[in-house]
N, C-alpha and C positions, 0 to 999 in steps of 0.2 A: 335545633337552633332557637335561641330565645328570642321573642319578638321586642322591637324597640320602636319608639317613635324619636324623629328628629324635630327640633325646634330650632328655627332661625329668626333673627329680628336685628333689625338697624333703626336707628331712632331717626337719622334724617337722611332720605334718598335724594341728593342733589340734583343728579340728572334724570331721576325716574325712571332709569333701567334696571333697577333692582340687581346690580353686579353684586353688591356687598353680600346681599342674602344668598346669591348662586354660588359665590365663593365659600361662605359658610357650609351650605348645603353639602357641595363637593367634598370638603375636607370631612365633615361628619360622617358621610356615606363611607368614606376611606378608613375612618376609625371604628365605624360599625363593623366592616368587612373583617378588620384586624381583629377585632373581639369575637367574631363568628355571630353577629346579631344580624337578624333579619329586619329589614326595615319595614315596618307596616304602614306608618303615614308620616308626610313631612308637612310639619305647621309652620305658617310663614306670617308674621305681621311685619309688613315691610312699613317704613317711613313713620313710626310710631314711638315715642319714648315709653321707658316701663317706669317713669317717676312721676309723670304729671296727673295720674289718675284717670286717664282716658281709658275706654275699654279695649283691651286686646283681645279682638274676637278669636283669633286662632289660639290663644294662650288659654282663654275660657273654654274653649270647645275641646281643647287636650286635656284638661283637667276632668272634664266629664267624661272623656273617652277611656280614662283610667290605663294609660300605658303601663306595660310591663318594666320598662326602662326607657330613659330618655337620654338622648345624645344631643349636646350642643356644643358651640365652638368653645364658649367660655360660660362660667355661671351666671354673669352678668348681663348676658344675652337672654337668659331665663328669668331671672328675676334681678330687681335693685333695692326692693324693699322687703323688709322684715315681715310684713303683713301677706304678701304674696308667696315668701318662702315657706311660712307655717302653712299654707295650703297646700305646697308642694310636698312638704315633709309628710301631710297626712297619707298622701299617697303611698308611702312606704315603699318607694322604689329607687335603685341605684342612679344616679346621675353620672353619665359618662363626658367628659369635655375634653375637646381637642387640646387646649391649652393648660389644663388643670388637672388632668387624672381623673380618678374615680371619686365620688362622694357616696359614701354608704350612709344613706340617711335612716337606716335602721339601726345604727349605733350612736351612742352619745357622742363619741368622738367624732364622727362623721357629721352630725347635726351641729356640732360645736362649730367645726370649720367651716360648714355652709352659712351659719349665722354670722361668723366673724366676715366673710367675703361680703355676704350680704349688707352688712354694717358698714363696711368701707365703700362699698358701691353707692349706697344711700348717700354718705357723706360727700363722696364724690360730684355725684349728680347734685346735691344742694348746693356745693360750692361752685359748680358749674354755673347754675342758675345765677348766684350772686354776682359772680364775674360777668355774665352776660348783661344782667340789669345795669351793673357799673358802667359797662361798654356801652349800652343803649343810651344812658344819661349823658355820658360824655359825648357821644355822636350827635343828640340833640343839641346839647349846649353850644357846640361848634356850627351849628345850623345844617348838619347832614342827615338825611331821613334814616330812620331806624329801620333795621332788615325786616322785610314782611313781604306780603302779597304785592304784586305788580299793581300800581293804581291806574285806571284807565285814562288815557293821555299821556303816560309815561312809558319809556323803556322800563326793563327790568332794573330795580335799584331806586327807580323813583327820583331820578336825577335829571335825566334826559328827556325832553318831550318827543313823543311819537307824533310826527305832523298832522297825520289825518284826523288821529283821536283827537289831539289837542283842538285842532280847529271844529270839531264835534262839541267839546267841552266850552269853547268860547261861545259857540252859537246856543249852546244850553243856556248859559248865564243870560246873553242878551235877550234870548227870546222869553225868558221868564221875567226879566225886568221890563218888557215890554208888553207884558200882561197875559202871556201864555200859562196855562193852568199846568199844574205838576201833572195831572191824569193826561192831558192831550201831549204833554213832551214824553211822558212814558210810553203811550200808544204809538208815536213817533219812531221813538228809538227802538221799540221792542223790549223796554225795560220794566221792571216792577216799579211801582211809584216811590216805595221805599228807596231803592237805590238812585232815583232822580234826586229826591230830597237829601240823602246823604251826599251825594256829589255836590250840590249847590251848597251845602253848609261845611263842606271840607275845607279847611284854611290851607291845606297843602297846594291847592292851585293858585292860592295868590302870594305864595313866597313865605310861608311859615312852616315851621316842623313843630309839631305837636307831641309831647311825650308826658304821660302821667298828668294830663290835665293841663299842662303848661305850654304856652307858646313860645317859639324861639324863631328870631329871624333867620330865614334859610341862608345858607352860604350862598356866595355869589355864582357859584356853579350849578346851582339848582334852577331849574327852569321855572318862570314865573308864566303859567298858561293865562291867568287873566289878572288884569290890574286891579289895584286896592279898591279904587272908586265903585268898579263894576261888582267887586266881590261884597263890598260893604253896602251898597244898594240893595242887593240880592238879600242880605242878611236882615235888613230892615223890613222888607215885603215879608219874609218867611216869619218874622216874629211879630208881625201885626195882627193884632185880634181882628180888625174889621176885615182882613183879606179872606177869612173863612166863609164861604158860601153855604155850607150846610153844618149843623150840629156836629161836635166830635162825638168819637165812641163814648159809651157809657162805661166809666170804670166798674169793673166787678172783681175786683181783687183787692184785699186788704192792704197789701204792702207796695202796690203799683205806685211809682211815682213818690214815694216815701222812702222806702230803703235805699241805701246809699251803697254804691260799689267801693268795695275797699281798696280797689287799685287806683281808679281815676276819680273817684268822688261824683261820679256822674249818677243819676236816679235808676234803680232798676226797674224793668218792664216785664210783663209777663207774657211769656210765648212759651206754653206747656210747661214751663219753670219760669221762676224769677231770674232775669239775667240782664248784663248790661249790654244795651244795644251799641255804645261807643265802640266795644270790641269784644265778640263773641268768646274770645280767649280768657275774659275775666270772669270773676265768679259767677256760677249759677247755683241755685238751690232750688229743692222741691217746694212747692206752694203750700203744701200740708205741714210741713217740718218748720218753715218760716213762720207761718200764720199761728201755729200752735205756740211757739216760744214767745211771738208777739202777745198773744193772747195773755199768757202768764204774765208778761212783763206788765201790762196795761193794768191788770188786776192789782198787782203790787203797788203800781204808781197810784192808783185811784185810792187805794187802801190808806195810803199814808199823805194822800193829797189835802193841803187846807181847803176849808170853805172858800169860793170864790165868788165875789160879786162884779158883776158886768157894769161897764160904766155907759150909761145913757148917750154922752157925749160921742160915743164910738160905735152907736147903731149900726146893724148891718146894712138897713135900708140907706143911711147917711153914707156909708162907705162904698156900696153898690152904685149910688148915684153919681158920686164923685169919679168912680172907675169908669162909668160908662161915657163921661165928659172926657176923661183922657184917652179912651179908646178912639173917640171921633177926631181928637186932637191928634193922635198919631197917625191914623188912618189918612188925615189931610198932608200932614208932614211926608209920609210915604209916598204920596202921590207927587210931592213936590221933589222928590228925589229925581224922577225921570226927566225933570225939565232943568234944576239946578245943581243936580248933584249931591252924593252924599254929605261932603264936607260941609255945604253951605247950612245944612240944618242939623248936623251932627249934634251941636250944642242943644238944641230944642229937644231932638229926640232922647238924648241921654237923661235930660230933666223930667221928660214925661215917664221913661221906665223907670227912673229912681224912684218918684212919686207912685207909680203904680205898685212898685215892688213892695215899699211901704205899707200903702193901703191892703194889699194882699195878705201881708203878716198880721196888720191889725185886724182883718176880717177872720182870718184863720184863729187868731187869739180869742176873739169875741164869740165864735162859734164853740170853740173847744171848751170854754169856760161855761156856756149856756149848756151844752150837753152834759159837761161834768155836773152842773147843778142839778140838771134833770136825773141824771142818775143816782146822785147822792141824795137827794131830797128825801125819798122815802125810807133811805138807810141810814140816815144822819142820827136818830136816836139809838139806833144798834151801834153805831160808832161809838157813842158816847158811853153807851151800856158795856161795850166790849172793853174800851179803854178803862172806865172804873173797875171793872171785874179783873182786869189783866188776866184774862183765861184763856189758855190756849185754844180751847175747844170753842169760845166764843171768837177768836181771831180766824180760826178755820171755817165756822160758819159763816162769818160775815164774806170772808173772800169768796165762799161758794155763791153766796147772793149776789155778789158783785159779777163774779164770771156769768151767772145766769142772766144778770140785766144786762150785761155787755151782749151776750149771744143774741138777746132780744131785740137790740137796737137795730134800726136800717144801717146798710154798708156806710151810707155817706155820713152817719153819725159816729160809727166806730172808727172810721177814717180820720173824723176830725179831733176824737179824742187822742187816738194814735199820735198824730201830728202835733197836737198841743202838748204832749207829755213825754214823748219819746225820742231819741235819737238812734235810728236802727243803721248799722253799718255791716255789711256782710265781706268778709275777708276770704283769701283763696284758702283751699284745704277742704278737710272732711271733718264732720264732727260738730259738737256745739261749741267748741272754743272759737269757731270762726265768725260766730255771730255775736256782735258786741253792741249792747243796748244801754245806753245811758239815760236817766230820769233827767228832763229839763230842770226840774227843781233842785236836784242834787249839783247839776251844772252850774245854774246861777248861783247857788250858795257858794261853791267852790270858787266861781270868779269873784263874788264879792267878799269872800275871805281872803284871796289874792291880792286884791286892791286895797 
């Protein structure tokens, strides 16, 4: 008798009992017996999609094990994407399915049938994803929570409060507003500090539903665990520069806080890869891959950048002095929140935040311009020469020189250049197409032309 391997998979295991994959295995074993095949190994990927790009550990292990034949309930349990199918075809084995018969991948006809089924499966998966996005958007717009993981303080579904946990959340907000540190609160609860901060910043506890970065008023059926004044007071303290008692961590990665998530427009952070901390299902990308793409883009931006002169009226020293004054003003206003409430000082806080944001943009612009001048100063004559010669080799040599000079800069100067010249957005998916980089000069010119 010929050996075979059975592969079972279900995308969502709602009750966590693996009943669907067990039924698949039972029917696959029955088919193997009828075909007089000896089951060598059963591979199972439970509760994982075949279209999201997440690694299916048993699927990968099965390919490495090189089975002599594969038995599945249906081909779409094995593969739903053409790229995965091609890897299976490379095994040169027969696929026996309970609901679809045999696919002889050694013949052109068999491969054609398999590719057709895979194409329809991928289409169906993409359509399902679009329908789910539309459904989530509709739910959020009507004030209902989008399906997802249970939030601490709520029952499953994130609509009804779980009393004991809800009281813990209320105490967490009150204790923080009264002066407790995030570190001490985390220690008392046995949580990580990041979890405490994320809980305190989550609008869902104050009666909002957030979808794709936009807030919607929650439906009246959704529990409000903390009142709005308490929530806004906590947000004012969380965002106050004077609240920090020790310097923040030094940024060690080129794109941290600069690259934008293509799903929610949040800023990407670095945790082994660049990722969006708003939602770990949002795009992630390897550091070397994104940094190399940015490096090439900044060289292009510098190559075509005009000479920039900084304005003495907006020196960094002047801007820093005013920003320090604003930090002190904000710290005093935050203290006032505890005694008079957030609404009483909301207008002043908003004004301080608006001026601080404007100054931060001015500061970044001045710094990026000064670094650009430093980078281009010793290369300007070569730029002029290259433009006069209109030589491809001259342009290539100049770009190499720019790349070398960029690599020699300290990281903070590199980041200033990137922030001052590029808009970087990372979308879901794989490959180079998901990195969208726009030059700020080009964006400004397009806006000017449109106006």
